[in-house]
N, C-alpha and C positions, 0 to 999 in steps of 0.2 A: 786287765779284762776291757780295756780300751781296743789294746790291737786285733783280739779272738774275735772282740763283735763287728772291729771293721771288717775281718777275714770272712766272719761269716754274710753279711749283708754282697760283698762281694762275689762268696760263693756261691748265690743265690741263684736258683737254675733262673728266677725271672728278668733278674738285671743283667744276667749272662747272654742270655737272648738279647734283650734288648740293646745291648748295647753293640753285639756283632749283630744285628739290624741297624743297628747307624752305620757305622764302619762300613758295612757293606754299603747299604741303598744311597750311603752319604756319598760315598765312591761314585754311585751309579748318578745321581742326581748332579755332582758337580760335573764331570764329566759330560751331562746331558747342558751342561749348561755352556760349557768351551763350547760343544759342538752346534750349538744354537747358534753363539756369537758369529762360527766360520764360517755358519751355514749365513746368517743376515750378512755378515760383511763380503760372500763373495757374490750373494744378490744383488749389493751395491755396487760391485765393481763393474759385474753382468750389464746393471743397467747401463751404466759410466759410459760403456765399452760398443753395447749397440748403439746411444745415442749420439756418441760419439760416430761410430761410420754411417748409423744415417745420413748425420749432419754434413760429412764430405762429399756422400754419395749426390747428394743432394744437390753440392756446390756445379757452379759448370768447370766441365774441364778443357772447354773448346775456347780459348781465348784467340780473336782473331787481333795482325799485326797489321799496322801500315810500313811500310816500306816506302820510301822516298828513291828516286832514281833519275839521274843525271842524262842527260843530253847523249853518253855513247851507250847507256842503259846499265853502267854499271850502279851498285848499290849505294845513297850518300848518308842515309838516317833510318834507321827501323825505332817505332816503338806501337806500345798497345792501343789498340783502337781506344780505350779507355781514357787515357792518356789525352787523345786528342779532343780538347775541348772545339775547337772549331777548324774546319778544315783546310789545309793550306789554299792560299789561293789558286797555286798554280796547278795544284789538283784537280780544283773545283775548274778552272779554264781549260785544262786536260781530257778533261770526265766528260764536260758541255760540249767541246770541238767532237769530240769522237763520236758523243751520244747523235747529233747534227749529220755526220757524215754516213754513221749507221741507218737513221733514218730516211736520211733522203736520197742517198746511192744507190745504179742499178748495174748488177753484174753479171753476166753473161756464164758467170762460172755459180754454177748452184749451191756447189757448197761455203765457198765464201757469202752468199748473198745470207745465205741461212746464219752463219754466224754472225753477218751482222745485226738482221732483228733481232737475231736471240741477245747479242749487247746491247739494242736498244731498250728491248723488252727489263731487261734486266734493271734498270734505273727507272721502271714506272710501276707500282701499285694499282693494285684495280681497283682500289677504295679513295685512288685520287683524280681528280679532273684530268690530268696530263694524258691516264692511259685512254680515257673516251677519245680524248682527241686524237690521237695515234693511231686507237684502233679505227677509227672512221677513217684517216686515211689511210691506212693498209688496205681498207676495204676497198677503196673508190679507185688506191695506187696500188695494186698488186706486183711486185718488183720483180716477181717470176713472169709473169705474163709484159710486161713490158718489155723483159731482158729480150723477150723475142724481136721488136723492132727499135730499140736502142740501148746506148747504156750511158749513166749519169755521174759522171766527177763532179765530185764537193770539194769545194777550196773556202775553207773557213777564213776567214778573213779577219776577225774581232770576236772575242769576248769581254764584253766589259761589263763591272758591275757595277749596279744600280742602286744597291744598298748590300744586309749583307745578305740577306738570302733574294735576291731579285735582279738579273744578267742578261745585258743584251749582247747577243750572238747576229754576226752579221757574216753574208758566206754569198758564194758564187757558183750556179750550178754550171756544166757545162757539157752536154748532152750533145752525144755523137754516134750517127745512124747506123745500124749492122754491118752497112756497104762500108764503113770508115769515114765519113764525110761528116761532117761539123758542123753544129747546127748550133744555133743562135744561144749566148748564153744568158742566165738572166740571175739577178743579184736578188737577194734575198732577206729579210731582215727578222729575226725571233726574239719573244721574251719569253725567262724561264725561271718562275721560283721553285727554290728547290730548298729541301730539308734531310737532314743527317739524320736517320733515327737510327741509324748502328744496327739495325738488325739486318742479322745477314743466315742466308742457307743454301744447304749444298746447289740448289740450281742458281745463284746468284752468286754467290763466292767465288765462282771464278772473274765472272767480270765484272765485278763492282765490291769487291773487297773494301771499301772504305764505309757502304753503306747511306750514299748518295743516290736521293730520289727524287726526280721532278714531280712536283705537286699540282704547277699549272705550265703548259705550254702554248702559245700564240706564235707564228708566224702567218706572215704576207710577203707579197712579191714588193720590191723597190724597183720604182720606174724611173729614179732618179738617178744622173751618172752615168759613170762610163763603165762596163763592165771590163 
């Protein structure tokens, strides 16, 4: 009797339909859960990937570096500019000497003179006092106009540190008339305060790769001593 009753219960149309529904839709629900899990996992992976791409894209890929060269022009040492906490004093001396030569020299070659002016301005920033002082000098002493009457050769004698940021520069200017006659030489002394901002742009990268800027620059003629 027990087996017959069990057989009747299993063969009931209601139970058969319910079991079929459970088997069919239960598998659908299980598959839906699996696909939902896969979709959520994919979204997490995509979010991480996009975040990584955005992060790396925001990083600066242009890393300036400094190359020290010897007197013969051969490279001695190269390192990233970020590693240079303070510039080597030899580099500072060379750049300050070049700055004075570029600012004060007068050449009849227009291309040479233009490059000298560009190199000088590559070490100046418009928000610093030295920029205003040099601007005023060039307005009152336009080198392209002076070249019609004279040329000036600048000989830097000394570049001495007064502190970590302040330097004393001594130089001699030797003018010559356009007919080749030498004119009296003059001695000059200047004081420069420098900052190493490390800020580079395509306009200054060629002439100022170390990011050294002249914040203040004062100069005057020295009437003492022989030239």
